[in-house]
C-alpha positions as CSV (number, residue, x, y, z in Angstrom):
1,M,0.0,0.1,-0.1
2,F,2.6,2.5,1.2
3,K,6.6,2.0,1.5
4,N,6.9,5.4,3.5
5,Y,5.4,6.3,6.4
6,L,5.8,9.6,8.3
7,F,4.6,10.1,11.8
8,D,3.6,13.2,13.5
9,L,4.6,12.8,17.5
10,Y,2.9,14.5,20.1
11,G,-0.5,13.6,20.1
12,T,-0.4,10.5,17.8
13,L,2.4,8.3,18.9
14,I,3.2,10.2,22.8
15,D,0.6,11.6,24.9
16,I,2.0,14.7,26.4
17,N,0.4,17.5,28.9
18,T,3.3,20.3,30.0
19,D,2.5,23.8,31.4
20,E,5.0,26.0,30.7
21,W,3.8,29.0,32.5
22,Q,3.2,27.7,35.8
23,K,4.7,29.6,39.0
24,E,6.4,26.9,40.1
25,L,7.9,26.1,36.7
26,W,9.9,29.4,37.3
27,E,11.0,29.2,40.6
28,K,12.8,26.4,39.7
29,L,14.3,27.2,36.9
30,A,15.5,30.9,38.6
31,I,17.4,29.0,41.2
32,L,18.7,26.5,38.7
33,Y,20.2,29.7,36.9
34,K,21.3,31.3,40.0
35,Y,23.3,27.8,41.1
36,K,24.8,28.8,37.9
37,G,25.6,32.6,38.6
38,A,22.9,34.2,36.7
39,D,20.7,35.6,39.6
40,Y,16.7,36.3,38.2
41,T,13.5,36.0,40.4
42,A,10.5,33.6,39.1
43,D,9.2,37.1,37.3
44,E,12.2,38.2,35.8
45,I,13.2,35.4,33.6
46,A,9.5,34.4,33.0
47,E,9.6,37.5,31.6
48,D,12.7,37.3,30.1
49,Y,12.3,34.2,28.5
50,G,9.1,35.6,26.7
51,K,11.0,38.2,25.3
52,F,13.8,36.7,24.3
53,V,11.7,34.0,22.6
54,A,9.5,36.7,20.6
55,E,12.9,38.4,19.7
56,E,14.6,35.1,17.9
57,K,11.2,34.4,16.4
58,A,11.9,37.6,14.7
59,R,15.0,36.7,13.7
60,V,14.0,33.5,12.1
61,R,11.4,35.5,10.1
62,K,13.5,37.5,8.9
63,R,16.2,35.3,7.9
64,H,13.7,32.9,6.2
65,P,10.9,35.0,4.6
66,E,9.8,32.1,2.6
67,Y,8.6,30.1,5.3
68,T,5.0,30.4,6.6
69,E,5.5,28.6,9.7
70,I,9.1,29.3,11.9
71,D,10.7,28.0,14.7
72,I,13.7,28.8,16.5
73,K,16.2,26.8,18.8
74,I,15.1,27.6,22.5
75,E,19.0,26.8,23.1
76,K,19.0,30.2,22.3
77,V,16.9,31.6,24.7
78,F,18.1,30.0,27.3
79,R,21.6,30.7,26.4
80,K,20.9,34.8,26.0
81,L,19.6,34.6,29.2
82,F,22.8,33.9,31.2
83,K,24.5,36.4,28.5
84,Q,22.3,39.1,30.1
85,K,23.5,38.4,33.8
86,G,27.6,38.4,32.0
87,V,27.5,34.5,32.5
88,K,29.1,32.1,29.8
89,T,27.9,28.7,29.3
90,T,28.8,25.4,27.4
91,K,26.6,23.6,25.1
92,R,26.6,21.2,27.6
93,E,25.1,23.4,30.6
94,I,22.4,24.7,28.0
95,A,21.5,21.2,27.0
96,E,21.3,20.1,31.4
97,I,19.0,23.5,31.2
98,C,16.9,22.3,28.4
99,T,16.1,18.9,30.1
100,A,15.1,20.6,33.6
101,F,12.7,22.9,32.1
102,R,10.8,20.2,30.2
103,C,11.5,18.3,32.7
104,Y,9.7,20.6,35.2
105,S,6.7,21.6,33.1
106,T,5.9,18.4,31.7
107,V,2.5,17.0,33.8
108,Y,2.5,14.0,32.3
109,I,3.8,11.8,29.5
110,K,3.3,8.3,28.1
111,L,3.1,6.3,25.0
112,Y,-0.2,5.5,23.6
113,D,-1.5,2.2,23.5
114,G,-0.9,0.1,20.2
115,V,2.2,2.6,19.6
116,L,4.9,-0.2,19.7
117,D,3.2,-3.0,18.1
118,L,2.3,-0.8,14.9
119,L,6.1,0.6,14.8
120,E,7.3,-3.0,14.8
121,T,4.6,-4.4,12.6
122,L,5.7,-1.5,10.0
123,K,9.6,-2.6,10.6
124,S,8.6,-6.3,9.9
125,K,6.7,-5.8,6.6
126,G,10.3,-3.7,5.6
127,K,8.2,-0.2,5.5
128,R,10.2,2.9,6.1
129,I,8.9,4.6,8.8
130,Y,9.7,8.9,9.6
131,L,9.4,11.5,12.3
132,L,8.4,15.4,11.6
133,S,7.7,17.4,14.2
134,N,7.1,20.6,15.6
135,A,9.1,20.0,18.2
136,Q,12.3,21.6,20.0
137,R,15.3,18.8,19.5
138,G,16.7,19.5,23.4
139,F,13.1,17.9,24.6
140,T,12.5,15.8,22.1
141,E,15.6,13.7,21.9
142,N,15.1,12.4,25.9
143,E,11.6,11.8,25.2
144,L,12.5,9.5,22.2
145,N,15.1,7.4,23.9
146,M,12.9,7.3,26.9
147,F,10.7,5.2,24.9
148,G,12.5,4.2,23.0
149,L,11.6,5.0,19.9
150,T,14.8,6.3,18.3
151,K,15.9,2.8,16.7
152,Y,12.4,2.5,14.6
153,F,13.1,5.7,12.7
154,D,14.8,5.4,8.9
155,G,14.8,9.7,9.6
156,I,14.0,12.3,12.2
157,V,13.3,16.3,11.2
158,I,12.3,18.4,14.5
159,S,11.1,21.9,13.1
160,S,13.4,23.2,16.0
161,D,16.6,22.6,13.8
162,E,14.9,23.2,10.7
163,E,13.5,26.8,12.1
164,C,10.2,25.4,9.7
165,S,7.7,24.0,11.2
166,K,3.9,21.9,9.9
167,P,1.7,23.3,7.8
168,D,4.3,24.8,6.1
169,V,4.9,22.5,2.8
170,H,8.8,24.2,2.9
171,Y,8.7,21.8,6.3
172,Y,7.1,18.7,4.6
173,D,9.3,19.2,1.3
174,I,12.7,18.8,3.6
175,L,12.0,15.7,4.6
176,I,10.7,14.2,1.4
177,E,13.8,15.4,-0.7
178,R,16.5,15.3,2.1
179,Y,15.3,10.8,2.3
180,K,14.7,10.9,-1.4
181,L,11.3,10.0,-1.0
182,N,8.3,9.0,-3.7
183,R,5.2,11.3,-2.5
184,A,2.7,8.6,-4.0
185,E,3.9,5.9,-1.9
186,T,3.8,7.7,1.3
187,I,1.6,8.8,4.0
188,M,1.6,11.2,7.0
189,I,-0.5,10.1,10.5
190,G,-1.0,12.7,12.4
191,N,-3.6,14.0,14.9
192,D,-4.0,18.1,14.1
193,Y,-6.6,18.5,11.2
194,I,-4.7,21.2,10.3
195,S,-0.4,21.2,10.8
196,D,-1.0,17.1,10.0
197,I,-3.2,16.8,7.9
198,K,-3.8,19.6,5.2
199,G,0.0,20.4,5.6
200,A,0.5,16.7,3.8
201,K,-2.2,16.8,1.8
202,E,-0.7,20.5,0.1
203,A,2.4,18.6,0.2
204,G,1.2,16.2,-2.1
205,L,0.6,13.2,0.2
206,S,-1.8,10.8,1.4
207,A,-2.5,11.5,5.5
208,L,-4.5,9.6,8.1
209,Y,-5.7,11.5,11.0
210,I,-6.0,9.9,14.1
211,H,-8.5,11.8,16.7
212,Q,-6.7,11.9,20.2
213,S,-8.4,14.0,23.7
214,I,-5.5,16.7,23.2
215,S,-6.0,16.9,19.4
216,P,-7.5,20.7,18.0
217,E,-11.2,21.1,17.5
218,I,-11.9,20.4,14.0
219,K,-13.2,23.6,12.5
220,G,-13.8,23.2,8.7
221,R,-12.8,20.0,6.4
222,L,-11.2,17.6,7.7
223,L,-9.4,16.3,4.7
224,A,-7.8,13.2,5.4
225,D,-7.9,9.7,3.2
226,Y,-8.4,7.8,6.4
227,K,-9.9,8.5,9.6
228,V,-9.5,7.2,13.0
229,M,-12.1,9.0,15.0
230,D,-11.7,7.4,18.3
231,G,-8.2,7.5,19.2
232,D,-7.8,3.9,18.8
233,V,-3.7,3.5,17.5
234,Y,-4.4,0.0,16.4
235,K,-7.2,0.7,13.9
236,I,-4.3,2.8,11.9
237,K,-2.4,-1.2,11.3
238,E,-5.8,-2.2,9.8
239,L,-6.3,0.7,7.7
240,I,-3.0,1.7,5.9
241,V,-0.5,-1.4,6.4
242,K,-0.4,-4.0,4.1
């Protein structure tokens, strides 16, 4: 049926809930920065974080006017928070900040039932599996490894690396061209009717939509070729794996 299977990550393979604006997160992050010599209050670091994110987004938009949807490398923001206080940091220290930030902000994280069965089935049939995720590498690599998912993918494309994100067709094209995929043999699987489904269709791909509790409300036409409306990952195999 298909040779290449592109997966969204959050809301499709991994069920996650994060809260990046809870007060406790910023209190902990301020303490962590103080450990390393950068003196912030929780309110100060939250405010400056938001400011630096906006500034970095503006720089990316200027650098890539061709992109309709952009992303940033969050590591640049964390580094700038140190630089503002005159503190030099290493790449490893910034990676540790990313890990701590993600840990502090995560309410829960787990795999959906059926995910490993689906990936194992695709591998056993010689299919090629790719990840196309709107995500931060500094967060996502740890989570892929935590759940043992990395080994299943023949290619991983993360929006923070490319400074482009779904549903921008440019982002889909990056993966298609990088791995030399035939669009007619490729399907996108995701839980967002715009980012995953509309984006895939505009890129000339087939698409399967799976509705999960964290999926955005569908407002308009759902363009998917295949649909799983009850969140049952096992049904994906029944629909599109031959």
